[in-house]
All heavy atoms as TSV, in Angstrom:
chain	resi	resn	atom	element	x	y	z
A	1	MET	N	N	66.951	70.529	58.759
A	1	MET	CA	C	65.973	69.485	58.486
A	1	MET	C	C	66.576	68.093	58.620
A	1	MET	O	O	66.170	67.165	57.968
A	1	MET	CB	C	65.420	69.656	57.070
A	1	MET	CG	C	64.559	70.856	56.878
A	1	MET	SD	S	63.044	70.622	57.790
A	1	MET	CE	C	62.285	72.189	57.543
A	2	ASN	N	N	67.529	67.970	59.490
A	2	ASN	CA	C	68.184	66.691	59.689
A	2	ASN	C	C	67.281	65.690	60.410
A	2	ASN	O	O	67.492	64.494	60.329
A	2	ASN	CB	C	69.484	66.898	60.461
A	2	ASN	CG	C	70.405	65.723	60.352
A	2	ASN	OD1	O	70.229	64.883	59.490
A	2	ASN	ND2	N	71.371	65.673	61.234
A	3	TYR	N	N	66.267	66.178	61.112
A	3	TYR	CA	C	65.383	65.292	61.857
A	3	TYR	C	C	64.527	64.429	60.941
A	3	TYR	O	O	64.021	63.390	61.356
A	3	TYR	CB	C	64.503	66.079	62.823
A	3	TYR	CG	C	63.483	66.958	62.154
A	3	TYR	CD1	C	62.221	66.480	61.882
A	3	TYR	CD2	C	63.790	68.263	61.792
A	3	TYR	CE1	C	61.277	67.270	61.266
A	3	TYR	CE2	C	62.863	69.057	61.182
A	3	TYR	CZ	C	61.604	68.562	60.914
A	3	TYR	OH	O	60.676	69.349	60.304
A	4	LEU	N	N	64.356	64.812	59.690
A	4	LEU	CA	C	63.556	64.005	58.775
A	4	LEU	C	C	64.181	62.641	58.514
A	4	LEU	O	O	63.476	61.677	58.237
A	4	LEU	CB	C	63.371	64.740	57.441
A	4	LEU	CG	C	62.447	65.944	57.456
A	4	LEU	CD1	C	62.428	66.605	56.085
A	4	LEU	CD2	C	61.054	65.546	57.854
A	5	LYS	N	N	65.500	62.573	58.617
A	5	LYS	CA	C	66.167	61.294	58.406
A	5	LYS	C	C	65.900	60.334	59.548
A	5	LYS	O	O	65.937	59.118	59.361
A	5	LYS	CB	C	67.670	61.513	58.241
A	5	LYS	CG	C	68.010	62.283	56.991
A	5	LYS	CD	C	69.488	62.505	56.854
A	5	LYS	CE	C	69.761	63.339	55.617
A	5	LYS	NZ	N	71.186	63.617	55.446
A	6	PHE	N	N	65.623	60.843	60.729
A	6	PHE	CA	C	65.389	59.993	61.880
A	6	PHE	C	C	63.913	59.665	62.087
A	6	PHE	O	O	63.588	58.590	62.582
A	6	PHE	CB	C	65.953	60.640	63.142
A	6	PHE	CG	C	67.441	60.850	63.075
A	6	PHE	CD1	C	67.968	62.123	62.995
A	6	PHE	CD2	C	68.303	59.770	63.066
A	6	PHE	CE1	C	69.326	62.312	62.922
A	6	PHE	CE2	C	69.668	59.951	62.997
A	6	PHE	CZ	C	70.186	61.227	62.917
A	7	THR	N	N	63.029	60.560	61.714
A	7	THR	CA	C	61.604	60.300	61.934
A	7	THR	C	C	61.089	59.188	61.037
A	7	THR	O	O	60.155	58.482	61.433
A	7	THR	CB	C	60.765	61.566	61.700
A	7	THR	OG1	O	61.006	62.059	60.388
A	7	THR	CG2	C	61.069	62.622	62.731
A	8	GLN	N	N	61.689	59.004	59.880
A	8	GLN	CA	C	61.221	57.931	59.009
A	8	GLN	C	C	61.461	56.566	59.660
A	8	GLN	O	O	60.638	55.656	59.534
A	8	GLN	CB	C	61.891	58.005	57.654
A	8	GLN	CG	C	63.372	57.796	57.647
A	8	GLN	CD	C	63.985	58.035	56.286
A	8	GLN	OE1	O	63.292	58.300	55.323
A	8	GLN	NE2	N	65.299	57.951	56.222
A	9	TYR	N	N	62.550	56.437	60.399
A	9	TYR	CA	C	62.821	55.174	61.082
A	9	TYR	C	C	61.921	54.987	62.301
A	9	TYR	O	O	61.631	53.844	62.676
A	9	TYR	CB	C	64.293	55.086	61.463
A	9	TYR	CG	C	65.167	55.003	60.226
A	9	TYR	CD1	C	65.965	56.070	59.849
A	9	TYR	CD2	C	65.150	53.875	59.420
A	9	TYR	CE1	C	66.742	56.000	58.707
A	9	TYR	CE2	C	65.922	53.796	58.273
A	9	TYR	CZ	C	66.716	54.859	57.929
A	9	TYR	OH	O	67.473	54.800	56.789
A	10	ALA	N	N	61.462	56.063	62.891
A	10	ALA	CA	C	60.504	55.947	63.987
A	10	ALA	C	C	59.182	55.360	63.478
A	10	ALA	O	O	58.570	54.526	64.154
A	10	ALA	CB	C	60.264	57.308	64.628
A	11	TYR	N	N	58.767	55.781	62.292
A	11	TYR	CA	C	57.560	55.201	61.693
A	11	TYR	C	C	57.751	53.723	61.381
A	11	TYR	O	O	56.845	52.910	61.580
A	11	TYR	CB	C	57.181	55.947	60.418
A	11	TYR	CG	C	56.497	57.259	60.669
A	11	TYR	CD1	C	57.088	58.461	60.301
A	11	TYR	CD2	C	55.246	57.306	61.258
A	11	TYR	CE1	C	56.465	59.663	60.527
A	11	TYR	CE2	C	54.605	58.515	61.492
A	11	TYR	CZ	C	55.222	59.685	61.118
A	11	TYR	OH	O	54.600	60.886	61.348
A	12	LEU	N	N	58.925	53.351	60.899
A	12	LEU	CA	C	59.195	51.949	60.596
A	12	LEU	C	C	59.183	51.104	61.865
A	12	LEU	O	O	58.571	50.022	61.882
A	12	LEU	CB	C	60.540	51.813	59.884
A	12	LEU	CG	C	60.923	50.390	59.468
A	12	LEU	CD1	C	59.933	49.856	58.452
A	12	LEU	CD2	C	62.326	50.377	58.917
A	13	ILE	N	N	59.792	51.587	62.919
A	13	ILE	CA	C	59.805	50.849	64.178
A	13	ILE	C	C	58.392	50.708	64.729
A	13	ILE	O	O	57.993	49.628	65.189
A	13	ILE	CB	C	60.745	51.531	65.187
A	13	ILE	CG1	C	62.196	51.373	64.719
A	13	ILE	CG2	C	60.562	50.977	66.587
A	13	ILE	CD1	C	63.185	52.218	65.489
A	14	ALA	N	N	57.616	51.792	64.669
A	14	ALA	CA	C	56.234	51.724	65.151
A	14	ALA	C	C	55.415	50.741	64.315
A	14	ALA	O	O	54.611	49.974	64.858
A	14	ALA	CB	C	55.600	53.110	65.113
A	15	GLY	N	N	55.617	50.741	63.014
A	15	GLY	CA	C	54.900	49.809	62.149
A	15	GLY	C	C	55.241	48.372	62.449
A	15	GLY	O	O	54.361	47.497	62.501
A	16	ILE	N	N	56.512	48.092	62.693
A	16	ILE	CA	C	56.930	46.727	63.021
A	16	ILE	C	C	56.365	46.299	64.374
A	16	ILE	O	O	55.890	45.165	64.525
A	16	ILE	CB	C	58.467	46.621	62.984
A	16	ILE	CG1	C	58.962	46.746	61.540
A	16	ILE	CG2	C	58.942	45.326	63.608
A	16	ILE	CD1	C	60.449	46.884	61.408
A	17	LEU	N	N	56.392	47.207	65.346
A	17	LEU	CA	C	55.848	46.871	66.663
A	17	LEU	C	C	54.345	46.620	66.609
A	17	LEU	O	O	53.836	45.684	67.246
A	17	LEU	CB	C	56.173	47.966	67.665
A	17	LEU	CG	C	57.643	48.081	68.075
A	17	LEU	CD1	C	57.845	49.285	68.986
A	17	LEU	CD2	C	58.103	46.811	68.744
A	18	PHE	N	N	53.630	47.437	65.864
A	18	PHE	CA	C	52.187	47.214	65.725
A	18	PHE	C	C	51.898	45.912	64.985
A	18	PHE	O	O	50.956	45.194	65.325
A	18	PHE	CB	C	51.514	48.383	64.998
A	18	PHE	CG	C	51.107	49.502	65.906
A	18	PHE	CD1	C	51.694	50.745	65.790
A	18	PHE	CD2	C	50.126	49.336	66.859
A	18	PHE	CE1	C	51.323	51.792	66.609
A	18	PHE	CE2	C	49.735	50.358	67.687
A	18	PHE	CZ	C	50.346	51.601	67.568
A	19	ALA	N	N	52.700	45.598	63.974
A	19	ALA	CA	C	52.495	44.347	63.238
A	19	ALA	C	C	52.749	43.139	64.143
A	19	ALA	O	O	51.988	42.158	64.106
A	19	ALA	CB	C	53.401	44.305	62.019
A	20	ALA	N	N	53.794	43.196	64.945
A	20	ALA	CA	C	54.089	42.087	65.851
A	20	ALA	C	C	52.991	41.935	66.907
A	20	ALA	O	O	52.577	40.812	67.224
A	20	ALA	CB	C	55.438	42.309	66.522
A	21	ASP	N	N	52.513	43.050	67.423
A	21	ASP	CA	C	51.449	42.990	68.421
A	21	ASP	C	C	50.147	42.482	67.808
A	21	ASP	O	O	49.407	41.726	68.446
A	21	ASP	CB	C	51.256	44.361	69.053
A	21	ASP	CG	C	50.474	44.300	70.342
A	21	ASP	OD1	O	50.489	43.238	71.002
A	21	ASP	OD2	O	49.847	45.319	70.700
A	22	ALA	N	N	49.861	42.890	66.586
A	22	ALA	CA	C	48.658	42.398	65.914
A	22	ALA	C	C	48.751	40.896	65.672
A	22	ALA	O	O	47.767	40.164	65.833
A	22	ALA	CB	C	48.460	43.135	64.596
A	23	TYR	N	N	49.935	40.435	65.306
A	23	TYR	CA	C	50.132	39.003	65.083
A	23	TYR	C	C	49.946	38.212	66.372
A	23	TYR	O	O	49.338	37.138	66.371
A	23	TYR	CB	C	51.527	38.764	64.499
A	23	TYR	CG	C	51.840	37.312	64.250
A	23	TYR	CD1	C	51.288	36.650	63.158
A	23	TYR	CD2	C	52.673	36.602	65.109
A	23	TYR	CE1	C	51.566	35.314	62.934
A	23	TYR	CE2	C	52.957	35.278	64.889
A	23	TYR	CZ	C	52.401	34.630	63.794
A	23	TYR	OH	O	52.669	33.306	63.571
A	24	ASN	N	N	50.457	38.748	67.469
A	24	ASN	CA	C	50.358	38.046	68.758
A	24	ASN	C	C	48.946	38.036	69.320
A	24	ASN	O	O	48.580	37.118	70.048
A	24	ASN	CB	C	51.312	38.659	69.777
A	24	ASN	CG	C	52.752	38.342	69.462
A	24	ASN	OD1	O	53.049	37.342	68.812
A	24	ASN	ND2	N	53.645	39.201	69.911
A	25	THR	N	N	48.145	39.047	69.033
A	25	THR	CA	C	46.797	39.116	69.595
A	25	THR	C	C	45.709	38.717	68.605
A	25	THR	O	O	44.527	38.910	68.885
A	25	THR	CB	C	46.507	40.545	70.104
A	25	THR	OG1	O	46.612	41.456	69.014
A	25	THR	CG2	C	47.444	40.940	71.214
A	26	TRP	N	N	46.086	38.168	67.467
A	26	TRP	CA	C	45.092	37.839	66.440
A	26	TRP	C	C	44.105	36.784	66.929
A	26	TRP	O	O	42.909	36.872	66.680
A	26	TRP	CB	C	45.786	37.375	65.167
A	26	TRP	CG	C	44.841	37.188	64.039
A	26	TRP	CD1	C	44.272	36.026	63.636
A	26	TRP	CD2	C	44.317	38.217	63.187
A	26	TRP	NE1	N	43.446	36.264	62.574
A	26	TRP	CE2	C	43.450	37.591	62.275
A	26	TRP	CE3	C	44.511	39.590	63.114
A	26	TRP	CZ2	C	42.778	38.308	61.310
A	26	TRP	CZ3	C	43.845	40.282	62.142
A	26	TRP	CH2	C	42.990	39.654	61.254
A	27	GLU	N	N	44.576	35.776	67.621
A	27	GLU	CA	C	43.709	34.684	68.059
A	27	GLU	C	C	42.796	35.086	69.215
A	27	GLU	O	O	41.659	34.632	69.282
A	27	GLU	CB	C	44.554	33.470	68.476
A	27	GLU	CG	C	45.297	32.825	67.327
A	27	GLU	CD	C	44.372	32.175	66.321
A	27	GLU	OE1	O	43.322	31.633	66.732
A	27	GLU	OE2	O	44.699	32.223	65.128
A	28	THR	N	N	43.264	35.900	70.117
A	28	THR	CA	C	42.481	36.208	71.311
A	28	THR	C	C	41.519	37.377	71.097
A	28	THR	O	O	40.391	37.329	71.563
A	28	THR	CB	C	43.404	36.542	72.496
A	28	THR	OG1	O	44.234	37.634	72.144
A	28	THR	CG2	C	44.262	35.339	72.854
A	29	ASP	N	N	41.972	38.437	70.426
A	29	ASP	CA	C	41.145	39.633	70.271
A	29	ASP	C	C	41.249	40.121	68.839
A	29	ASP	O	O	42.081	40.961	68.505
A	29	ASP	CB	C	41.609	40.714	71.249
A	29	ASP	CG	C	40.614	41.850	71.375
A	29	ASP	OD1	O	39.502	41.723	70.821
A	29	ASP	OD2	O	40.942	42.844	72.025
A	30	ASN	N	N	40.383	39.588	68.006
A	30	ASN	CA	C	40.458	39.855	66.569
A	30	ASN	C	C	40.158	41.314	66.234
A	30	ASN	O	O	40.746	41.876	65.315
A	30	ASN	CB	C	39.496	38.934	65.833
A	30	ASN	CG	C	39.809	38.837	64.360
A	30	ASN	OD1	O	40.768	39.426	63.888
A	30	ASN	ND2	N	39.001	38.086	63.646
A	31	GLY	N	N	39.284	41.954	66.960
A	31	GLY	CA	C	38.921	43.344	66.679
A	31	GLY	C	C	40.079	44.303	66.887
A	31	GLY	O	O	40.356	45.166	66.051
A	32	ASN	N	N	40.757	44.167	68.005
A	32	ASN	CA	C	41.913	45.023	68.270
A	32	ASN	C	C	43.085	44.687	67.356
A	32	ASN	O	O	43.882	45.565	67.019
A	32	ASN	CB	C	42.351	44.919	69.729
A	32	ASN	CG	C	41.440	45.685	70.651
A	32	ASN	OD1	O	40.738	46.599	70.231
A	32	ASN	ND2	N	41.445	45.316	71.917
A	33	ALA	N	N	43.201	43.428	66.969
A	33	ALA	CA	C	44.296	43.026	66.089
A	33	ALA	C	C	44.144	43.666	64.713
A	33	ALA	O	O	45.141	44.045	64.087
A	33	ALA	CB	C	44.346	41.509	65.970
A	34	ILE	N	N	42.934	43.819	64.252
A	34	ILE	CA	C	42.713	44.458	62.947
A	34	ILE	C	C	43.104	45.931	63.011
A	34	ILE	O	O	43.749	46.453	62.091
A	34	ILE	CB	C	41.243	44.281	62.514
A	34	ILE	CG1	C	40.971	42.816	62.183
A	34	ILE	CG2	C	40.920	45.163	61.308
A	34	ILE	CD1	C	39.526	42.491	61.926
A	35	ILE	N	N	42.744	46.590	64.085
A	35	ILE	CA	C	43.114	47.999	64.248
A	35	ILE	C	C	44.630	48.145	64.320
A	35	ILE	O	O	45.213	49.046	63.709
A	35	ILE	CB	C	42.430	48.588	65.497
A	35	ILE	CG1	C	40.918	48.646	65.277
A	35	ILE	CG2	C	42.980	49.964	65.822
A	35	ILE	CD1	C	40.129	49.014	66.498
A	36	LYS	N	N	45.287	47.246	65.054
A	36	LYS	CA	C	46.748	47.291	65.138
A	36	LYS	C	C	47.389	47.004	63.784
A	36	LYS	O	O	48.414	47.601	63.443
A	36	LYS	CB	C	47.242	46.304	66.181
A	36	LYS	CG	C	46.869	46.705	67.590
A	36	LYS	CD	C	47.238	45.637	68.589
A	36	LYS	CE	C	46.734	46.011	69.973
A	36	LYS	NZ	N	46.988	44.957	70.957
A	37	ALA	N	N	46.793	46.129	63.004
A	37	ALA	CA	C	47.314	45.840	61.664
A	37	ALA	C	C	47.164	47.054	60.754
A	37	ALA	O	O	48.043	47.333	59.927
A	37	ALA	CB	C	46.600	44.632	61.071
A	38	ILE	N	N	46.079	47.786	60.906
A	38	ILE	CA	C	45.890	49.012	60.120
A	38	ILE	C	C	46.936	50.048	60.508
A	38	ILE	O	O	47.534	50.698	59.640
A	38	ILE	CB	C	44.454	49.549	60.300
A	38	ILE	CG1	C	43.461	48.612	59.625
A	38	ILE	CG2	C	44.329	50.966	59.752
A	38	ILE	CD1	C	42.014	48.916	59.933
A	39	PHE	N	N	47.194	50.196	61.809
A	39	PHE	CA	C	48.238	51.120	62.247
A	39	PHE	C	C	49.616	50.681	61.755
A	39	PHE	O	O	50.463	51.508	61.426
A	39	PHE	CB	C	48.252	51.266	63.765
A	39	PHE	CG	C	47.196	52.200	64.287
A	39	PHE	CD1	C	46.384	51.812	65.342
A	39	PHE	CD2	C	47.012	53.445	63.738
A	39	PHE	CE1	C	45.419	52.666	65.836
A	39	PHE	CE2	C	46.046	54.314	64.220
A	39	PHE	CZ	C	45.249	53.917	65.272
A	40	ALA	N	N	49.846	49.378	61.698
A	40	ALA	CA	C	51.116	48.874	61.172
A	40	ALA	C	C	51.267	49.232	59.704
A	40	ALA	O	O	52.334	49.666	59.269
A	40	ALA	CB	C	51.192	47.361	61.362
A	41	ALA	N	N	50.196	49.077	58.940
A	41	ALA	CA	C	50.241	49.418	57.520
A	41	ALA	C	C	50.469	50.917	57.331
A	41	ALA	O	O	51.246	51.330	56.456
A	41	ALA	CB	C	48.942	48.986	56.835
A	42	ILE	N	N	49.837	51.722	58.156
A	42	ILE	CA	C	50.032	53.173	58.066
A	42	ILE	C	C	51.464	53.540	58.432
A	42	ILE	O	O	52.083	54.384	57.768
A	42	ILE	CB	C	49.012	53.914	58.973
A	42	ILE	CG1	C	47.609	53.783	58.393
A	42	ILE	CG2	C	49.390	55.375	59.132
A	42	ILE	CD1	C	46.519	54.273	59.322
A	43	GLY	N	N	52.015	52.923	59.454
A	43	GLY	CA	C	53.387	53.202	59.860
A	43	GLY	C	C	54.389	52.838	58.781
A	43	GLY	O	O	55.326	53.603	58.501
A	44	ILE	N	N	54.202	51.695	58.151
A	44	ILE	CA	C	55.111	51.283	57.085
A	44	ILE	C	C	54.949	52.174	55.858
A	44	ILE	O	O	55.929	52.556	55.213
A	44	ILE	CB	C	54.898	49.796	56.763
A	44	ILE	CG1	C	55.341	48.962	57.971
A	44	ILE	CG2	C	55.656	49.379	55.513
A	44	ILE	CD1	C	54.972	47.506	57.894
A	45	PHE	N	N	53.713	52.552	55.546
A	45	PHE	CA	C	53.484	53.476	54.441
A	45	PHE	C	C	54.150	54.822	54.708
A	45	PHE	O	O	54.780	55.403	53.817
A	45	PHE	CB	C	51.983	53.680	54.211
A	45	PHE	CG	C	51.667	54.836	53.298
A	45	PHE	CD1	C	51.842	54.727	51.948
A	45	PHE	CD2	C	51.218	56.045	53.825
A	45	PHE	CE1	C	51.562	55.793	51.104
A	45	PHE	CE2	C	50.944	57.114	53.007
A	45	PHE	CZ	C	51.104	56.987	51.631
A	46	MET	N	N	54.023	55.311	55.941
A	46	MET	CA	C	54.634	56.595	56.285
A	46	MET	C	C	56.154	56.531	56.227
A	46	MET	O	O	56.806	57.524	55.890
A	46	MET	CB	C	54.181	57.048	57.673
A	46	MET	CG	C	52.758	57.563	57.704
A	46	MET	SD	S	52.510	58.999	56.652
A	46	MET	CE	C	53.501	60.202	57.490
A	47	PHE	N	N	56.744	55.371	56.526
A	47	PHE	CA	C	58.188	55.220	56.394
A	47	PHE	C	C	58.616	55.463	54.950
A	47	PHE	O	O	59.524	56.244	54.688
A	47	PHE	CB	C	58.625	53.827	56.842
A	47	PHE	CG	C	60.020	53.474	56.425
A	47	PHE	CD1	C	61.109	54.050	57.048
A	47	PHE	CD2	C	60.246	52.573	55.398
A	47	PHE	CE1	C	62.406	53.728	56.663
A	47	PHE	CE2	C	61.525	52.242	55.011
A	47	PHE	CZ	C	62.610	52.821	55.639
A	48	PHE	N	N	57.947	54.800	54.016
A	48	PHE	CA	C	58.333	54.963	52.616
A	48	PHE	C	C	57.999	56.353	52.089
A	48	PHE	O	O	58.744	56.917	51.288
A	48	PHE	CB	C	57.675	53.886	51.748
A	48	PHE	CG	C	58.273	52.532	51.968
A	48	PHE	CD1	C	57.544	51.530	52.573
A	48	PHE	CD2	C	59.570	52.268	51.581
A	48	PHE	CE1	C	58.095	50.282	52.775
A	48	PHE	CE2	C	60.132	51.024	51.780
A	48	PHE	CZ	C	59.392	50.024	52.382
A	49	PHE	N	N	56.904	56.939	52.564
A	49	PHE	CA	C	56.537	58.290	52.145
A	49	PHE	C	C	57.558	59.303	52.645
A	49	PHE	O	O	58.018	60.165	51.883
A	49	PHE	CB	C	55.140	58.632	52.672
A	49	PHE	CG	C	54.688	60.011	52.318
A	49	PHE	CD1	C	54.257	60.299	51.041
A	49	PHE	CD2	C	54.686	61.020	53.265
A	49	PHE	CE1	C	53.832	61.570	50.700
A	49	PHE	CE2	C	54.271	62.292	52.943
A	49	PHE	CZ	C	53.842	62.567	51.658
A	50	ARG	N	N	57.936	59.203	53.909
A	50	ARG	CA	C	58.924	60.126	54.470
A	50	ARG	C	C	60.293	59.935	53.825
A	50	ARG	O	O	61.035	60.885	53.627
A	50	ARG	CB	C	59.067	59.910	55.980
A	50	ARG	CG	C	57.902	60.391	56.764
A	50	ARG	CD	C	58.004	61.866	56.962
A	50	ARG	NE	N	56.976	62.302	57.884
A	50	ARG	CZ	C	56.990	63.453	58.490
A	50	ARG	NH1	N	57.968	64.289	58.294
A	50	ARG	NH2	N	56.014	63.778	59.285
A	51	ARG	N	N	60.614	58.688	53.505
A	51	ARG	CA	C	61.893	58.405	52.860
A	51	ARG	C	C	61.954	59.067	51.487
A	51	ARG	O	O	62.957	59.681	51.130
A	51	ARG	CB	C	62.060	56.898	52.745
A	51	ARG	CG	C	63.383	56.455	52.238
A	51	ARG	CD	C	63.461	54.959	52.299
A	51	ARG	NE	N	64.701	54.517	51.740
A	51	ARG	CZ	C	65.010	53.258	51.539
A	51	ARG	NH1	N	64.154	52.313	51.864
A	51	ARG	NH2	N	66.164	52.923	51.019
A	52	LYS	N	N	60.893	58.948	50.720
A	52	LYS	CA	C	60.845	59.578	49.404
A	52	LYS	C	C	60.890	61.098	49.538
A	52	LYS	O	O	61.585	61.779	48.774
A	52	LYS	CB	C	59.572	59.147	48.680
A	52	LYS	CG	C	59.446	59.713	47.301
A	52	LYS	CD	C	58.176	59.243	46.626
A	52	LYS	CE	C	58.054	59.879	45.266
A	52	LYS	NZ	N	56.806	59.489	44.603
A	53	PHE	N	N	60.171	61.634	50.512
A	53	PHE	CA	C	60.150	63.076	50.730
A	53	PHE	C	C	61.526	63.592	51.130
A	53	PHE	O	O	61.963	64.640	50.658
A	53	PHE	CB	C	59.112	63.416	51.801
A	53	PHE	CG	C	59.020	64.876	52.114
A	53	PHE	CD1	C	58.434	65.757	51.230
A	53	PHE	CD2	C	59.541	65.367	53.295
A	53	PHE	CE1	C	58.349	67.111	51.516
A	53	PHE	CE2	C	59.470	66.707	53.601
A	53	PHE	CZ	C	58.876	67.578	52.699
A	54	ALA	N	N	62.231	62.846	51.997
A	54	ALA	CA	C	63.565	63.271	52.438
A	54	ALA	C	C	64.554	63.251	51.273
A	54	ALA	O	O	65.389	64.152	51.148
A	54	ALA	CB	C	64.052	62.378	53.566
A	55	LYS	N	N	64.467	62.234	50.418
A	55	LYS	CA	C	65.350	62.174	49.247
A	55	LYS	C	C	65.069	63.326	48.297
A	55	LYS	O	O	65.990	63.929	47.741
A	55	LYS	CB	C	65.186	60.845	48.521
A	55	LYS	CG	C	65.844	59.700	49.231
A	55	LYS	CD	C	65.698	58.429	48.440
A	55	LYS	CE	C	66.328	57.256	49.161
A	55	LYS	NZ	N	66.196	56.018	48.393
A	56	LYS	N	N	63.794	63.634	48.109
A	56	LYS	CA	C	63.425	64.742	47.234
A	56	LYS	C	C	63.913	66.070	47.808
A	56	LYS	O	O	64.413	66.928	47.097
A	56	LYS	CB	C	61.907	64.784	47.059
A	56	LYS	CG	C	61.425	65.841	46.077
A	56	LYS	CD	C	59.907	65.906	46.034
A	56	LYS	CE	C	59.371	64.793	45.183
A	56	LYS	NZ	N	57.907	64.944	44.965
A	57	PHE	N	N	63.808	66.221	49.113
A	57	PHE	CA	C	64.253	67.435	49.777
A	57	PHE	C	C	65.770	67.590	49.673
A	57	PHE	O	O	66.267	68.683	49.398
A	57	PHE	CB	C	63.817	67.405	51.239
A	57	PHE	CG	C	64.011	68.691	51.964
A	57	PHE	CD1	C	63.156	69.757	51.762
A	57	PHE	CD2	C	65.066	68.837	52.847
A	57	PHE	CE1	C	63.327	70.942	52.434
A	57	PHE	CE2	C	65.257	70.026	53.525
A	57	PHE	CZ	C	64.387	71.079	53.301
A	58	ASP	N	N	66.514	66.503	49.881
A	58	ASP	CA	C	67.974	66.550	49.755
A	58	ASP	C	C	68.396	66.870	48.329
A	58	ASP	O	O	69.344	67.632	48.104
A	58	ASP	CB	C	68.599	65.237	50.193
A	58	ASP	CG	C	68.573	65.044	51.690
A	58	ASP	OD1	O	68.417	66.048	52.417
A	58	ASP	OD2	O	68.708	63.885	52.133
A	59	GLU	N	N	67.728	66.281	47.373
A	59	GLU	CA	C	68.047	66.542	45.961
A	59	GLU	C	C	67.788	67.994	45.604
A	59	GLU	O	O	68.561	68.628	44.881
A	59	GLU	CB	C	67.228	65.620	45.063
A	59	GLU	CG	C	67.633	65.643	43.621
A	59	GLU	CD	C	69.044	65.085	43.409
A	59	GLU	OE1	O	69.449	64.183	44.148
A	59	GLU	OE2	O	69.715	65.581	42.487
A	60	ARG	N	N	66.724	68.564	46.126
A	60	ARG	CA	C	66.404	69.956	45.867
A	60	ARG	C	C	67.460	70.871	46.502
A	60	ARG	O	O	67.860	71.880	45.913
A	60	ARG	CB	C	65.020	70.311	46.395
A	60	ARG	CG	C	64.583	71.715	45.997
A	60	ARG	CD	C	63.182	71.989	46.447
A	60	ARG	NE	N	63.156	72.014	47.910
A	60	ARG	CZ	C	62.067	72.124	48.633
A	60	ARG	NH1	N	60.894	72.183	48.046
A	60	ARG	NH2	N	62.129	72.169	49.936
A	61	ASN	N	N	67.930	70.509	47.695
A	61	ASN	CA	C	68.967	71.309	48.334
A	61	ASN	C	C	70.289	71.226	47.585
A	61	ASN	O	O	71.023	72.212	47.528
A	61	ASN	CB	C	69.177	70.858	49.782
A	61	ASN	CG	C	68.100	71.404	50.694
A	61	ASN	OD1	O	67.403	72.355	50.333
A	61	ASN	ND2	N	67.954	70.811	51.853
A	62	LYS	N	N	70.604	70.071	47.033
A	62	LYS	CA	C	71.846	69.930	46.258
A	62	LYS	C	C	71.798	70.765	44.999
A	62	LYS	O	O	72.820	71.332	44.580
A	62	LYS	CB	C	72.080	68.470	45.893
A	62	LYS	CG	C	72.520	67.625	47.033
A	62	LYS	CD	C	72.716	66.193	46.597
A	62	LYS	CE	C	73.020	65.289	47.767
A	62	LYS	NZ	N	73.147	63.894	47.339
A	63	ASN	N	N	70.660	70.845	44.374
A	63	ASN	CA	C	70.522	71.614	43.131
A	63	ASN	C	C	70.498	73.106	43.378
A	63	ASN	O	O	70.866	73.896	42.491
A	63	ASN	CB	C	69.263	71.196	42.374
A	63	ASN	CG	C	69.372	69.813	41.809
A	63	ASN	OD1	O	70.473	69.287	41.603
A	63	ASN	ND2	N	68.241	69.190	41.555
A	64	ASN	N	N	70.092	73.552	44.555
A	64	ASN	CA	C	69.979	74.987	44.838
A	64	ASN	C	C	71.253	75.596	45.418
A	64	ASN	O	O	71.374	76.810	45.481
A	64	ASN	CB	C	68.818	75.266	45.791
A	64	ASN	CG	C	67.487	75.121	45.094
A	64	ASN	OD1	O	67.406	75.200	43.875
A	64	ASN	ND2	N	66.437	74.882	45.856
A	65	THR	N	N	72.189	74.781	45.847
A	65	THR	CA	C	73.414	75.336	46.409
A	65	THR	C	C	74.361	75.742	45.287
A	65	THR	O	O	74.541	75.017	44.327
A	65	THR	CB	C	74.126	74.307	47.324
A	65	THR	OG1	O	74.351	73.109	46.593
A	65	THR	CG2	C	73.324	74.047	48.565
A	66	PRO	N	N	74.951	76.935	45.405
A	66	PRO	CA	C	75.830	77.399	44.324
A	66	PRO	C	C	77.184	76.754	44.348
A	66	PRO	O	O	77.709	76.255	45.206
A	66	PRO	CB	C	75.976	78.896	44.590
A	66	PRO	CG	C	75.476	79.136	45.961
A	66	PRO	CD	C	74.674	77.929	46.367
């Protein structure tokens, strides 16, 4: 389950990219910018959710090893 440590950063990168794109297109296309901002919020939320899940998973593995 080592891939969980890397996927959380993929969500963070996607969230940052969507936030930057939403910021750049806010003046010209407000409708698409709102959707991109929502995706940015979801990406950042998923980063913290996956991070908490990975820590919980690692802690559980440490406690179960003899």
